[in-house]
N, C-alpha and C positions, 0 to 999 in steps of 0.2 A: 456751639462748635459743630461743624459739619464733618461727618465721617466719609472716608473714601469708599468708593463702591466695592473695592476688594476686601475691605475690613470685615464685612458681614459673611464672607465666604469661609467655610471651614477649611482648615489647612490639613492636607494629608501628606505624609512623606512621599518623596519621589520613588517610583519603583526602581529596583536595582537591576533587574534583568529584563530582557526582551519578552520572556514568557510572562512576567508579572505585568508588563505594560500592555500586552495584547494576549489574553488567554487563548485566543483562537490560533495562535502561531503553532505550527506543527514542528515537532522536534526534528532535528537533523537526522536524516536517514541515509544509508548507503544505497544510492541509486546508480544503476548501470544500464547501458544500452544492451540490446541483445548480443551484439558482437563482443562488447566488453565482458559481458557475463560468461559467454562461451569461451573466451580467451582465459578468463580467470579460473574457470572450472572445466578442464579439458574433457572430462567424462560426459559433459553435456554438449550436444551439437547445436548449432544455430537452428537447424531444421527442426529438431525436437522441441526447442524452446518456442519457435514460431508456431508449431502445431499446438503446444499447450496454451499459448496466448490466444490462438484462433478459437479454441474450444473453451476459453475461460468464462465466457458469459453465456447466459441462456440464449438460445436461438430458436427461431420459428421455422418449422418445416411443414411439408404437406401433411405430415402425420401428427402435427401438434407442436408443442413447445418441448424442446430438449434442454434439460438442465445443463449448466456449465460445470466445469471441473473444479471450481472454487478458487482458481488462481487469480481472479480479478482483484482480490484484496491486496495482492502483492504488486499490482501494476499501477503505474502513474502514466497517464497519457497527456502529451503536450503536442497538439496538432497531430501530425503523422508519427511523431516519435513516441516510442513505448519504452519506458524505463522500468526496470525491475528492482524492487526493494529486496535487498539480500536477506535480511532477517525474516521478512514475511514469506519469501519464497521457501526458505528452509522449514519454517513453521508449517506451511502448506504441504510440503513434501512429507514431513513427519506425520501430519494428519492423514494424508492420503495413504501412506504406507500402513499406518495403524488401522485405518478403516478396511483396507484390503486384507490385512492379516486377520482382523476380527471376523470378516465375512468367510474366509477360508476355514477358520477354526470352528465356526458355528455350523458349518455344513456337515 
């Protein structure tokens, strides 16, 4: 009696969710353009956001490398478009505020 080629393969249950099927899938995040983010939070101006985005990554100058402000973790870039992850932005803002407060207290 001849066995079918698929009979020798172990059977595994089918994955239920997309995350189980592809572990590298990123969870859904709230992403906004700079204009959308500024409209959502009026206390932030587009100019201030764009300035923070510009200084988010380390950059090279004639005096050496200047560290970024740490916002790069909250940014998603697709071509020229920059999207801001809402939860990561506020986590960065809290870290930045805590660091600034700790530096003032230690002096």
